[in-house]
Residue frames as qw, qx, qy, qz and C-alpha x, y, z in Angstrom:
[[0.716, 0.561, 0.402, -0.102, -10.22, 49.25, 40.31],
 [0.311, 0.882, -0.306, -0.178, -7.57, 51.35, 38.59],
 [0.298, -0.520, 0.794, 0.104, -4.98, 48.68, 39.39],
 [0.673, 0.228, 0.701, -0.057, -7.22, 46.07, 37.76],
 [0.570, 0.802, 0.112, -0.138, -7.54, 48.17, 34.59],
 [0.029, 0.816, -0.559, -0.146, -3.77, 48.64, 34.52],
 [0.502, -0.241, 0.829, 0.043, -3.25, 44.89, 34.84],
 [0.700, 0.505, 0.493, -0.106, -5.73, 44.29, 32.01],
 [0.418, 0.883, -0.163, -0.136, -3.93, 46.73, 29.70],
 [0.243, -0.652, 0.709, 0.112, -0.60, 45.15, 30.61],
 [0.597, 0.014, 0.801, 0.050, -1.76, 41.72, 29.54],
 [0.622, 0.703, 0.319, -0.130, -3.54, 42.97, 26.40],
 [0.203, 0.880, -0.393, -0.174, -0.31, 44.70, 25.30],
 [0.356, -0.443, 0.817, 0.097, 1.73, 41.56, 26.01],
 [0.686, 0.321, 0.649, -0.066, -0.75, 39.49, 24.00],
 [0.531, 0.834, 0.064, -0.135, -0.56, 41.81, 21.04],
 [0.035, 0.822, -0.556, -0.119, 3.26, 41.83, 21.21],
 [0.689, -0.197, 0.697, 0.036, 3.51, 38.01, 21.18],
 [0.394, 0.578, -0.481, -0.528, 4.91, 36.99, 17.79],
 [0.449, 0.167, -0.860, -0.175, 4.70, 33.22, 18.17],
 [0.747, -0.394, -0.409, -0.345, 2.62, 30.58, 19.95],
 [0.680, -0.172, -0.538, 0.467, 5.16, 29.71, 22.70],
 [0.141, 0.129, -0.251, 0.949, 5.41, 33.38, 23.72],
 [0.495, -0.343, -0.226, -0.765, 1.63, 33.71, 23.71],
 [0.773, -0.322, -0.544, -0.045, 1.32, 30.63, 25.91],
 [0.467, -0.035, -0.479, 0.743, 3.75, 32.17, 28.42],
 [0.195, -0.228, 0.057, -0.952, 1.45, 35.21, 28.64],
 [0.691, -0.326, -0.431, -0.481, -1.57, 32.93, 29.17],
 [0.716, -0.216, -0.586, 0.310, 0.14, 31.08, 32.00],
 [0.277, 0.038, -0.360, 0.890, 1.25, 34.31, 33.73],
 [0.348, -0.191, -0.031, -0.917, -2.32, 35.66, 33.57],
 [0.784, -0.147, -0.129, -0.589, -4.67, 32.68, 33.80],
 [0.601, 0.160, -0.768, 0.150, -2.51, 29.80, 35.01],
 [0.661, -0.527, -0.525, 0.096, -2.90, 28.35, 38.52],
 [0.520, -0.486, -0.189, 0.676, -0.32, 30.82, 39.83],
 [0.279, 0.483, 0.329, 0.762, -1.23, 33.59, 37.36],
 [0.045, 0.022, -0.283, 0.958, -1.99, 37.13, 38.51],
 [0.522, -0.192, -0.233, -0.797, -5.67, 37.10, 37.54],
 [0.723, -0.220, -0.652, -0.068, -6.14, 33.66, 39.11],
 [0.392, -0.079, -0.588, 0.703, -4.54, 34.97, 42.30],
 [0.233, -0.118, 0.095, -0.961, -7.05, 37.85, 42.40],
 [0.685, -0.221, -0.462, -0.518, -9.92, 35.37, 42.02],
 [0.670, -0.176, -0.671, 0.263, -8.56, 33.29, 44.90],
 [0.223, 0.007, -0.435, 0.872, -8.29, 36.40, 47.10],
 [0.372, -0.424, -0.317, -0.763, -12.00, 37.23, 46.90],
 [0.667, -0.437, -0.604, 0.013, -12.66, 35.07, 49.94],
 [0.471, -0.203, -0.400, 0.760, -10.75, 37.52, 52.13],
 [0.067, -0.275, -0.130, -0.950, -12.95, 40.48, 51.18],
 [0.320, 0.172, 0.569, -0.737, -15.99, 41.64, 53.08],
 [0.385, 0.410, 0.826, 0.032, -19.28, 40.16, 51.80],
 [0.299, 0.843, 0.280, -0.348, -20.51, 43.53, 50.54],
 [0.080, 0.764, -0.455, -0.451, -17.29, 44.06, 48.44],
 [0.507, -0.146, 0.823, 0.210, -16.95, 40.46, 47.21],
 [0.579, 0.582, 0.571, -0.009, -19.67, 40.67, 44.53],
 [0.269, 0.938, -0.055, -0.212, -18.46, 43.96, 43.02],
 [0.157, -0.690, 0.660, 0.254, -14.80, 42.95, 42.90],
 [0.599, 0.025, 0.795, 0.094, -15.70, 39.48, 41.64],
 [0.583, 0.716, 0.380, -0.061, -17.62, 40.84, 38.66],
 [0.161, 0.924, -0.288, -0.194, -14.79, 43.22, 37.80],
 [0.342, -0.500, 0.772, 0.192, -12.10, 40.55, 38.02],
 [0.641, 0.265, 0.720, 0.034, -14.21, 38.13, 35.95],
 [0.487, 0.849, 0.131, -0.157, -14.67, 40.78, 33.26],
 [0.003, 0.807, -0.555, -0.199, -10.90, 41.25, 33.04],
 [0.531, -0.198, 0.819, 0.084, -10.43, 37.48, 32.93],
 [0.652, 0.529, 0.542, -0.030, -12.86, 37.12, 30.01],
 [0.313, 0.920, -0.131, -0.195, -11.28, 40.05, 28.20],
 [0.167, -0.663, 0.707, 0.181, -7.77, 38.58, 28.48],
 [0.595, 0.032, 0.802, 0.037, -8.93, 35.05, 27.57],
 [0.605, 0.706, 0.346, -0.120, -10.76, 36.37, 24.49],
 [0.197, 0.894, -0.354, -0.194, -7.71, 38.34, 23.38],
 [0.375, -0.441, 0.803, 0.143, -5.48, 35.30, 23.80],
 [0.653, 0.298, 0.696, -0.002, -7.81, 33.12, 21.71],
 [0.489, 0.853, 0.110, -0.148, -8.04, 35.74, 18.97],
 [0.011, 0.821, -0.542, -0.180, -4.27, 36.24, 18.87],
 [0.545, -0.207, 0.809, 0.081, -3.72, 32.46, 18.80],
 [0.681, 0.545, 0.486, -0.053, -6.01, 32.12, 15.77],
 [0.355, 0.913, -0.156, -0.128, -4.10, 34.85, 13.91],
 [0.220, -0.669, 0.698, 0.129, -0.69, 33.36, 14.75],
 [0.650, 0.050, 0.757, 0.046, -1.78, 29.87, 13.59],
 [0.618, 0.727, 0.291, -0.062, -3.11, 31.33, 10.34],
 [0.156, 0.903, -0.379, -0.130, 0.12, 33.27, 9.75],
 [0.434, -0.449, 0.774, 0.107, 2.23, 30.16, 10.47],
 [0.707, 0.330, 0.625, 0.016, 0.18, 28.15, 7.98],
 [0.483, 0.869, 0.033, -0.100, 0.57, 30.83, 5.31],
 [0.088, -0.787, 0.592, 0.146, 4.34, 30.81, 5.82],
 [0.582, -0.143, 0.797, 0.082, 4.44, 27.01, 5.46],
 [0.670, 0.587, 0.452, -0.049, 2.35, 27.17, 2.30],
 [0.332, 0.923, -0.166, -0.099, 4.69, 29.74, 0.80],
 [0.095, -0.738, 0.667, 0.035, 7.96, 28.07, 1.77],
 [0.559, -0.154, 0.815, -0.024, 7.31, 24.29, 1.75],
 [0.581, 0.439, -0.406, -0.553, 7.18, 22.46, -1.56],
 [0.869, -0.034, 0.482, -0.109, 6.42, 18.83, -2.48],
 [0.032, -0.494, 0.730, 0.471, 8.96, 17.17, -4.75],
 [0.824, 0.301, 0.163, -0.451, 6.69, 15.64, -7.39],
 [0.564, 0.546, -0.607, -0.126, 9.68, 13.88, -8.96],
 [0.298, -0.358, 0.833, -0.299, 9.99, 11.49, -5.98],
 [0.291, -0.057, -0.913, -0.281, 8.83, 7.90, -6.63],
 [0.636, -0.350, -0.096, -0.680, 5.24, 7.23, -5.65],
 [0.311, -0.268, 0.833, -0.370, 4.85, 5.06, -2.58],
 [0.257, -0.062, -0.904, -0.335, 3.34, 1.71, -3.46],
 [0.640, -0.330, -0.129, -0.682, -0.32, 1.07, -2.76],
 [0.609, -0.368, 0.597, -0.371, -1.20, -1.37, 0.08],
 [0.951, 0.221, 0.134, -0.169, -1.88, -4.11, -2.46],
 [0.667, 0.607, -0.364, 0.233, 1.74, -3.80, -3.64],
 [0.036, -0.632, 0.606, -0.482, 3.29, -3.42, -0.19],
 [0.791, -0.290, 0.348, -0.411, 1.35, -6.18, 1.55],
 [0.277, 0.405, -0.866, -0.092, 2.81, -9.68, 1.69],
 [0.913, -0.184, -0.177, -0.320, 1.33, -13.15, 2.04],
 [0.483, -0.603, 0.627, -0.097, 3.21, -15.17, 4.67],
 [0.293, 0.382, -0.838, -0.257, 5.13, -18.14, 3.17],
 [0.221, 0.073, 0.927, -0.295, 3.14, -20.54, 5.39],
 [0.530, 0.506, 0.366, -0.573, -0.15, -19.25, 3.96],
 [0.451, 0.590, -0.461, -0.486, 1.25, -19.45, 0.42],
 [0.143, 0.265, -0.950, -0.077, 2.52, -23.02, 0.77],
 [0.380, 0.228, 0.763, -0.470, -0.74, -24.02, 2.51],
 [0.591, 0.569, 0.088, -0.565, -2.64, -22.80, -0.56],
 [0.345, 0.516, -0.712, -0.328, -0.21, -24.55, -2.91],
 [0.086, -0.091, 0.982, -0.142, -0.68, -27.87, -1.11],
 [0.472, 0.390, 0.583, -0.535, -4.45, -27.48, -1.03],
 [0.526, 0.597, -0.226, -0.561, -4.54, -26.68, -4.74],
 [0.224, 0.388, -0.870, -0.205, -2.49, -29.74, -5.64],
 [0.136, 0.082, 0.960, -0.230, -4.54, -32.20, -3.61],
 [0.511, 0.478, 0.334, -0.632, -7.80, -30.64, -4.77],
 [0.487, 0.531, -0.492, -0.488, -6.66, -31.37, -8.31],
 [0.192, 0.204, -0.960, -0.012, -6.05, -34.99, -7.23],
 [0.559, -0.360, -0.607, -0.435, -9.61, -35.27, -5.92],
 [0.411, -0.230, -0.695, 0.542, -9.04, -34.70, -2.18],
 [0.277, -0.833, -0.298, -0.374, -11.47, -32.73, -0.01],
 [0.216, 0.409, -0.506, 0.728, -10.25, -30.64, 2.93],
 [0.629, -0.580, -0.513, -0.072, -11.26, -31.49, 6.51],
 [0.056, 0.568, -0.393, 0.721, -10.77, -29.52, 9.73],
 [0.675, -0.464, -0.569, 0.072, -11.02, -30.19, 13.44],
 [0.382, -0.915, -0.001, -0.131, -10.51, -28.54, 16.86],
 [0.354, 0.644, -0.554, 0.393, -7.06, -27.65, 18.18],
 [0.353, -0.368, 0.685, -0.520, -7.99, -28.84, 21.69],
 [0.687, 0.071, -0.636, -0.345, -8.56, -32.58, 21.50],
 [0.851, -0.419, 0.178, -0.262, -9.43, -35.50, 23.72],
 [0.312, -0.540, 0.778, 0.081, -6.69, -37.92, 24.71],
 [0.722, 0.195, 0.659, -0.078, -8.74, -40.63, 23.04],
 [0.638, 0.754, 0.146, -0.052, -8.86, -38.96, 19.62],
 [0.145, 0.889, -0.433, -0.030, -5.26, -37.76, 19.76],
 [0.081, -0.521, 0.847, -0.066, -3.73, -41.04, 20.97],
 [0.562, -0.043, 0.778, -0.277, -5.94, -44.00, 21.88],
 [0.758, 0.503, 0.322, -0.263, -7.99, -44.36, 18.70],
 [0.475, 0.771, -0.407, -0.117, -4.80, -43.95, 16.68],
 [0.967, -0.007, -0.225, 0.117, -3.42, -47.14, 18.26],
 [0.252, 0.636, -0.484, 0.546, -0.83, -45.23, 20.30],
 [0.692, -0.317, -0.623, 0.182, -0.15, -47.26, 23.47],
 [0.442, -0.881, -0.158, -0.053, -0.27, -45.76, 26.97],
 [0.691, -0.531, 0.167, 0.461, 3.51, -46.08, 27.43],
 [0.618, 0.556, 0.227, 0.507, 4.36, -44.36, 24.13],
 [0.438, -0.207, -0.127, 0.865, 6.82, -41.40, 24.55],
 [0.002, -0.393, -0.353, -0.849, 4.48, -39.09, 22.64],
 [0.479, -0.683, -0.501, -0.230, 2.05, -39.28, 25.56],
 [0.588, -0.357, -0.356, 0.633, 4.58, -37.92, 28.04],
 [0.061, -0.941, -0.248, 0.223, 4.40, -34.31, 29.25],
 [0.370, -0.554, 0.360, 0.654, 7.88, -33.54, 27.91],
 [0.231, 0.059, 0.718, 0.654, 6.44, -34.00, 24.42],
 [0.115, -0.571, -0.689, -0.431, 2.78, -32.95, 24.69],
 [0.129, -0.214, 0.237, -0.939, 0.88, -29.93, 26.04],
 [0.294, -0.430, -0.853, 0.013, -1.78, -31.18, 28.49],
 [0.319, -0.587, -0.048, -0.743, -4.60, -29.23, 30.13],
 [0.295, -0.325, 0.671, -0.597, -5.53, -29.62, 33.80],
 [0.154, -0.112, -0.980, -0.049, -7.03, -32.94, 34.80],
 [0.519, -0.348, -0.237, -0.744, -10.83, -33.12, 35.06],
 [0.613, -0.352, 0.472, -0.527, -12.81, -34.71, 37.89],
 [0.970, 0.112, 0.087, -0.199, -13.15, -37.96, 35.94],
 [0.711, -0.399, 0.452, 0.362, -9.36, -38.15, 35.51],
 [0.668, 0.518, 0.370, 0.385, -9.33, -37.26, 31.80],
 [0.240, -0.652, 0.119, 0.710, -7.19, -34.50, 30.35],
 [0.597, 0.784, 0.168, -0.028, -7.54, -32.57, 27.12],
 [0.628, -0.278, 0.323, 0.651, -4.48, -31.92, 24.97],
 [0.305, 0.748, -0.239, -0.539, -3.34, -29.47, 22.33],
 [0.941, 0.302, 0.145, -0.043, -3.33, -31.77, 19.34],
 [0.481, -0.566, 0.524, 0.416, 0.14, -33.06, 18.48],
 [0.166, -0.044, 0.757, 0.631, -0.83, -33.83, 14.87],
 [0.505, 0.142, -0.094, -0.846, -3.87, -33.43, 12.63],
 [0.228, -0.003, -0.963, -0.146, -4.56, -37.18, 12.78],
 [0.191, 0.335, 0.735, -0.557, -7.56, -36.60, 15.12],
 [0.454, 0.418, -0.116, -0.778, -9.22, -34.95, 12.11],
 [0.386, 0.179, -0.836, -0.347, -8.88, -38.29, 10.33],
 [0.041, -0.179, -0.923, 0.339, -10.54, -40.05, 13.30],
 [0.312, 0.428, 0.389, -0.754, -13.43, -37.59, 13.35],
 [0.447, 0.377, -0.428, -0.689, -13.89, -37.88, 9.57],
 [0.313, 0.070, -0.933, -0.165, -13.96, -41.70, 9.61],
 [0.048, 0.287, 0.825, -0.485, -16.51, -41.63, 12.44],
 [0.318, 0.517, 0.266, -0.749, -18.77, -39.13, 10.70],
 [0.539, 0.522, -0.341, -0.566, -18.52, -40.18, 7.04],
 [0.906, 0.059, 0.418, -0.039, -18.89, -43.46, 5.24],
 [0.347, -0.347, 0.643, 0.588, -16.19, -44.67, 2.83],
 [0.738, 0.228, -0.054, 0.633, -14.97, -43.94, 0.25],
 [0.293, -0.920, -0.058, 0.254, -13.02, -41.15, 1.98],
 [0.676, 0.303, 0.071, 0.668, -10.37, -38.98, 0.37],
 [0.197, -0.969, -0.132, -0.067, -9.31, -35.97, 2.48],
 [0.526, 0.289, -0.357, 0.715, -6.39, -33.81, 3.51],
 [0.476, -0.811, -0.335, 0.054, -6.25, -32.18, 6.95],
 [0.444, 0.421, -0.222, 0.759, -3.98, -29.11, 7.14],
 [0.439, -0.836, -0.205, -0.259, -3.69, -27.17, 10.37],
 [0.029, -0.719, 0.527, -0.453, -1.71, -26.01, 13.39],
 [0.880, -0.250, -0.399, 0.065, -0.26, -28.59, 15.77],
 [0.257, -0.835, 0.328, -0.358, 1.60, -28.28, 19.07],
 [0.914, -0.094, -0.311, 0.243, 4.57, -30.07, 20.65],
 [0.482, -0.849, 0.144, 0.164, 7.08, -29.26, 23.42],
 [0.780, 0.040, 0.278, 0.559, 10.06, -28.60, 21.16],
 [0.175, 0.979, 0.023, -0.101, 12.04, -25.56, 20.06],
 [0.563, -0.403, 0.403, 0.599, 15.23, -25.23, 17.99],
 [0.022, 0.404, -0.444, -0.800, 16.32, -24.23, 14.50],
 [0.289, -0.017, -0.774, -0.563, 13.99, -26.75, 12.84],
 [0.326, -0.474, -0.817, 0.031, 11.32, -27.16, 15.55],
 [0.163, -0.302, 0.174, -0.923, 8.86, -24.77, 17.20],
 [0.227, 0.126, 0.809, -0.528, 6.20, -25.37, 19.88],
 [0.581, 0.567, 0.415, -0.411, 3.52, -24.54, 17.33],
 [0.087, -0.318, 0.675, 0.660, 3.90, -25.51, 13.68],
 [0.676, 0.356, -0.007, -0.645, 1.81, -26.53, 10.69],
 [0.310, -0.137, 0.929, 0.147, 1.12, -29.96, 9.30],
 [0.680, 0.239, -0.201, -0.664, -0.94, -31.50, 6.54],
 [0.382, -0.113, 0.916, -0.050, -2.10, -35.09, 6.61],
 [0.540, 0.183, -0.466, -0.676, -3.89, -37.12, 3.98],
 [0.463, -0.014, 0.836, -0.294, -6.26, -40.07, 4.25],
 [0.556, 0.170, -0.523, -0.623, -7.82, -42.39, 1.71],
 [0.410, -0.034, 0.852, -0.324, -10.22, -45.16, 2.77],
 [0.729, 0.239, -0.219, -0.603, -12.05, -47.54, 0.42],
 [0.939, -0.089, 0.294, -0.156, -12.18, -51.24, -0.44],
 [0.894, 0.369, 0.083, 0.242, -9.35, -51.45, -2.99],
 [0.093, 0.938, -0.305, 0.138, -6.68, -48.85, -2.10],
 [0.936, -0.149, -0.044, 0.316, -3.14, -50.21, -1.83],
 [0.527, -0.599, 0.152, 0.583, 0.46, -49.07, -1.35],
 [0.465, 0.217, 0.490, 0.704, 0.93, -48.43, -5.05],
 [0.012, 0.846, 0.415, 0.335, -1.79, -45.77, -4.97],
 [0.468, -0.832, -0.055, 0.292, -0.02, -44.11, -2.02],
 [0.582, -0.261, 0.346, 0.688, 3.29, -43.98, -3.89],
 [0.317, 0.501, 0.515, 0.619, 1.65, -42.53, -6.98],
 [0.171, -0.922, -0.330, -0.111, -0.16, -39.79, -5.01],
 [0.515, -0.741, 0.092, 0.421, 3.01, -38.72, -3.21],
 [0.549, -0.020, 0.451, 0.703, 5.06, -38.73, -6.41],
 [0.180, 0.684, 0.486, 0.513, 2.49, -36.59, -8.23],
 [0.320, -0.920, -0.205, 0.094, 2.34, -34.22, -5.28],
 [0.571, -0.536, 0.220, 0.582, 6.12, -33.76, -5.16],
 [0.447, 0.245, 0.497, 0.702, 6.36, -33.13, -8.91],
 [0.005, 0.817, 0.426, 0.389, 3.61, -30.52, -8.74],
 [0.450, -0.862, -0.135, 0.193, 4.82, -28.86, -5.54],
 [0.518, -0.524, 0.316, 0.598, 8.48, -28.56, -6.52],
 [0.506, 0.786, -0.005, -0.355, 7.47, -27.83, -10.14],
 [0.115, -0.506, 0.789, 0.330, 9.76, -30.43, -11.72],
 [0.696, 0.242, -0.454, -0.500, 9.10, -33.00, -14.43],
 [0.845, -0.040, -0.532, 0.024, 10.46, -35.92, -12.45],
 [0.393, -0.709, 0.446, -0.379, 11.43, -36.75, -8.88],
 [0.593, 0.165, -0.775, 0.142, 13.42, -39.56, -7.31],
 [0.595, -0.524, 0.235, -0.562, 11.85, -40.93, -4.15],
 [0.462, 0.128, -0.866, 0.140, 12.72, -43.76, -1.82],
 [0.708, -0.504, -0.088, -0.486, 10.51, -45.38, 0.80],
 [0.250, 0.346, -0.810, 0.401, 12.31, -46.58, 3.93],
 [0.608, -0.427, -0.664, -0.086, 10.58, -49.02, 6.25],
 [0.031, -0.365, 0.431, -0.825, 9.65, -47.36, 9.52],
 [0.276, -0.406, -0.855, 0.169, 7.17, -47.68, 12.37],
 [0.271, -0.234, 0.100, -0.929, 4.14, -45.57, 13.23],
 [0.260, 0.103, 0.852, -0.442, 1.48, -46.91, 15.61],
 [0.537, 0.478, 0.336, -0.609, -1.37, -45.89, 13.29],
 [0.671, 0.560, -0.322, -0.364, -0.07, -47.42, 10.02],
 [0.555, -0.321, 0.763, 0.089, 1.14, -50.88, 9.01],
 [0.740, -0.059, -0.049, 0.668, 3.25, -51.17, 6.94],
 [0.099, -0.958, -0.076, 0.260, 4.82, -47.75, 7.55],
 [0.719, 0.274, 0.148, 0.621, 7.46, -45.84, 5.61],
 [0.160, -0.794, 0.016, 0.586, 9.44, -42.64, 5.71],
 [0.661, 0.655, 0.283, 0.230, 9.84, -40.95, 2.35],
 [0.398, -0.549, 0.241, 0.694, 13.06, -39.33, 1.13],
 [0.568, 0.805, 0.161, -0.048, 13.37, -37.17, -1.94],
 [0.759, 0.005, 0.182, 0.626, 16.54, -37.01, -4.03],
 [0.124, 0.988, 0.043, -0.078, 18.33, -33.72, -4.58],
 [0.740, 0.161, -0.007, 0.653, 21.64, -32.26, -5.73],
 [0.240, -0.855, -0.111, 0.447, 23.44, -29.05, -4.84],
 [0.572, 0.538, 0.178, 0.594, 24.74, -26.47, -7.27],
 [0.130, 0.456, -0.251, 0.844, 26.65, -23.92, -5.22],
 [0.181, 0.008, 0.621, -0.762, 24.22, -22.76, -2.53],
 [0.636, 0.086, -0.173, -0.747, 21.22, -23.86, -4.61],
 [0.431, -0.033, 0.883, -0.182, 19.35, -27.09, -3.83],
 [0.475, 0.232, -0.501, -0.685, 17.96, -28.81, -6.93],
 [0.751, 0.003, 0.531, -0.391, 15.20, -31.40, -6.60],
 [0.854, 0.453, -0.168, -0.191, 15.96, -34.51, -8.64],
 [0.499, 0.517, -0.666, 0.202, 18.61, -37.19, -8.94],
 [0.868, -0.443, -0.223, -0.034, 19.93, -39.33, -6.11],
 [0.449, 0.501, -0.449, 0.587, 23.16, -37.62, -5.06],
 [0.023, -0.126, 0.637, -0.760, 21.66, -36.71, -1.68],
 [0.351, -0.474, -0.775, -0.225, 18.50, -37.63, 0.17],
 [0.132, -0.190, 0.334, -0.914, 16.19, -35.51, 2.29],
 [0.061, -0.389, -0.904, 0.164, 13.37, -36.87, 4.45],
 [0.169, -0.194, -0.175, -0.950, 10.11, -35.05, 3.76],
 [0.671, -0.221, -0.002, -0.708, 7.23, -37.10, 5.18],
 [0.212, -0.117, 0.949, -0.203, 5.92, -40.27, 6.80],
 [0.661, 0.108, -0.267, -0.693, 3.21, -42.55, 5.45],
 [0.083, -0.113, 0.987, -0.078, 1.75, -46.05, 5.43],
 [0.431, -0.321, -0.709, -0.458, -1.36, -48.20, 5.20],
 [0.481, -0.495, 0.193, -0.698, -3.94, -47.43, 7.90],
 [0.012, 0.190, -0.935, 0.300, -3.58, -49.91, 10.78],
 [0.421, -0.351, -0.770, -0.326, -6.53, -52.34, 11.13],
 [0.321, -0.432, -0.654, 0.532, -6.84, -51.35, 14.82],
 [0.038, 0.224, 0.034, -0.973, -7.48, -47.74, 13.80],
 [0.377, -0.131, -0.592, -0.700, -10.24, -48.84, 11.44],
 [0.452, -0.390, -0.800, 0.065, -11.79, -50.94, 14.18],
 [0.231, -0.329, -0.465, 0.789, -11.62, -48.04, 16.65],
 [0.220, 0.217, -0.068, -0.949, -13.73, -45.84, 14.36],
 [0.650, 0.285, 0.518, -0.477, -16.29, -48.55, 13.57],
 [0.616, 0.553, -0.392, -0.401, -15.00, -49.69, 10.17],
 [0.959, -0.077, 0.273, -0.014, -14.49, -53.35, 9.32],
 [0.125, -0.704, 0.599, 0.361, -10.79, -53.91, 8.45],
 [0.539, 0.073, 0.817, 0.194, -11.82, -57.04, 6.54],
 [0.444, 0.739, 0.502, 0.068, -13.79, -54.83, 4.15],
 [0.193, 0.975, -0.007, 0.105, -12.01, -51.47, 4.14],
 [0.735, -0.252, 0.051, 0.627, -8.39, -50.41, 3.90],
 [0.241, 0.953, 0.096, 0.159, -6.57, -47.25, 3.06],
 [0.675, 0.113, -0.176, 0.707, -3.44, -45.17, 3.35],
 [0.233, -0.957, -0.154, 0.081, -2.39, -42.07, 5.27],
 [0.647, 0.259, -0.091, 0.712, 0.51, -39.63, 5.11],
 [0.275, -0.929, -0.197, 0.151, 1.70, -36.55, 6.96],
 [0.620, 0.278, -0.003, 0.734, 4.20, -33.79, 6.31],
 [0.278, -0.636, -0.270, 0.667, 5.24, -30.46, 7.83],
 [0.366, 0.867, 0.294, 0.171, 4.05, -27.42, 5.89],
 [0.213, -0.936, 0.220, 0.173, 6.75, -25.25, 7.47],
 [0.577, -0.390, 0.605, 0.386, 9.55, -27.62, 6.44],
 [0.594, 0.493, 0.548, 0.322, 8.21, -27.87, 2.91],
 [0.153, 0.983, 0.094, 0.044, 8.29, -24.07, 2.74],
 [0.411, -0.763, 0.420, 0.268, 11.87, -24.03, 4.05],
 [0.660, -0.055, 0.648, 0.377, 12.93, -26.61, 1.50],
 [0.504, 0.651, 0.492, 0.282, 11.24, -25.04, -1.51],
 [0.147, 0.948, 0.101, 0.264, 12.05, -21.40, -0.81],
 [0.632, 0.332, -0.346, 0.609, 15.43, -21.69, 0.93],
 [0.370, -0.777, 0.121, -0.494, 14.60, -20.53, 4.45],
 [0.483, 0.327, -0.739, 0.338, 17.27, -21.69, 6.93],
 [0.055, 0.021, -0.735, 0.676, 15.57, -21.12, 10.30],
 [0.240, -0.521, -0.781, -0.245, 12.05, -22.19, 11.23],
 [0.273, -0.564, -0.503, 0.595, 11.89, -19.77, 14.17],
 [0.061, -0.171, 0.181, 0.966, 11.93, -16.78, 11.81],
 [0.159, -0.405, -0.754, -0.492, 8.50, -17.86, 10.53],
 [0.406, -0.717, -0.567, -0.025, 6.96, -16.72, 13.81],
 [0.472, -0.234, -0.229, 0.819, 9.22, -13.80, 14.78],
 [0.109, 0.890, 0.418, -0.145, 7.06, -11.08, 13.17],
 [0.354, -0.471, 0.276, 0.759, 10.07, -9.43, 11.47],
 [0.520, 0.757, 0.204, -0.340, 8.73, -7.23, 8.65],
 [0.113, 0.703, -0.597, -0.369, 12.09, -7.30, 6.87],
 [0.294, -0.117, 0.944, 0.098, 11.96, -11.11, 6.72],
 [0.492, 0.527, 0.654, -0.230, 8.36, -11.06, 5.51],
 [0.360, 0.814, -0.113, -0.441, 9.15, -8.46, 2.85],
 [0.013, 0.546, -0.778, -0.312, 11.99, -10.65, 1.59],
 [0.110, -0.021, 0.990, 0.084, 10.25, -14.05, 1.67],
 [0.429, 0.437, 0.567, -0.550, 6.59, -13.00, 1.43],
 [0.292, 0.283, 0.759, 0.509, 4.40, -13.28, -1.66],
 [0.192, -0.059, -0.187, -0.962, 2.27, -10.77, -3.51],
 [0.462, 0.218, 0.615, -0.601, -1.39, -10.79, -2.51],
 [0.671, 0.486, -0.123, -0.547, -2.21, -11.24, -6.19],
 [0.271, 0.426, -0.852, -0.140, 0.01, -14.33, -6.54],
 [0.808, -0.097, 0.325, -0.482, -2.69, -17.00, -6.20],
 [0.222, -0.314, 0.902, 0.195, -1.36, -20.57, -6.63],
 [0.823, 0.320, 0.115, -0.454, -2.97, -22.56, -9.45],
 [0.766, -0.065, 0.590, 0.246, -1.98, -25.77, -11.17],
 [0.612, 0.670, 0.340, 0.246, -2.56, -24.25, -14.60],
 [0.156, 0.963, -0.085, 0.205, -0.82, -20.95, -13.91],
 [0.601, 0.328, -0.516, 0.515, 2.02, -22.37, -11.84],
 [0.621, -0.658, -0.385, 0.184, 2.51, -22.43, -8.09]]
């Protein structure tokens, strides 16, 4: 028993002499760790005779509790002393600039900003917004849009298909937001005036293409709409979006299965150094495709092409953002680089309005 008391005093002295937390932890390990002296005594109780085991066990346990209590008490004092030293020596430089609040640091992604700008413009022109699922039927994505079975867009090198079902049909990730137009014409009666912004998916990836991108399409269906209305809508949109008083546009004859006649629209621009200025006709940049809705599409959704007609258009939201705000690489939109977002992003308080400016 005298050896046990000596061991206890040895550890209590070492605990009191410990001047920092690492030293105190070394004492704890040497006493109470798996290979510590007190732990070794506890493990040796099994070798004692039954009549001695209880007496020695109680004595060793008392020493263990005494040492553990002393360690905890000393640890509390050392932590308090360390805190007092920090409070006396550390100072906050109140002259440093205040870090901006989250509302100032946060940024709206350019895609979200341009999406809102486009929505605001077309809302002012009387268009409603329509939405649809990202996973579409082959019929809505291709067939009802008058896209023939042999069309390249139906091939797997251009479209993301899901596994084939038992009936032979396959769902697709929509390649455009045109299926939203199909669903709207099937569910609503003319007159119809909508835009359909959303994500679309195609097997493509380079500086100006990504497998997932954003598109907005417009649709107007009634009994009197003609190509002149289409031109006026697109001209007003471009003037509002690029915030210029006048734009020069040209319509080039093209072919889309779902419109007839069809046209691709170019917008005139000039360059001043590295700056691109919308206006004039020094250079031309393609921005969208459009046309009058094909009679077959109207028939496919249950509308009489002898009574109703209309126009449709589609443009890439990502490319409009690149053009307006000078972003050279589409892939950076989806890279998640905070430096890029801080540079090109918008304030959360910068809400686009026609009256206040986009």
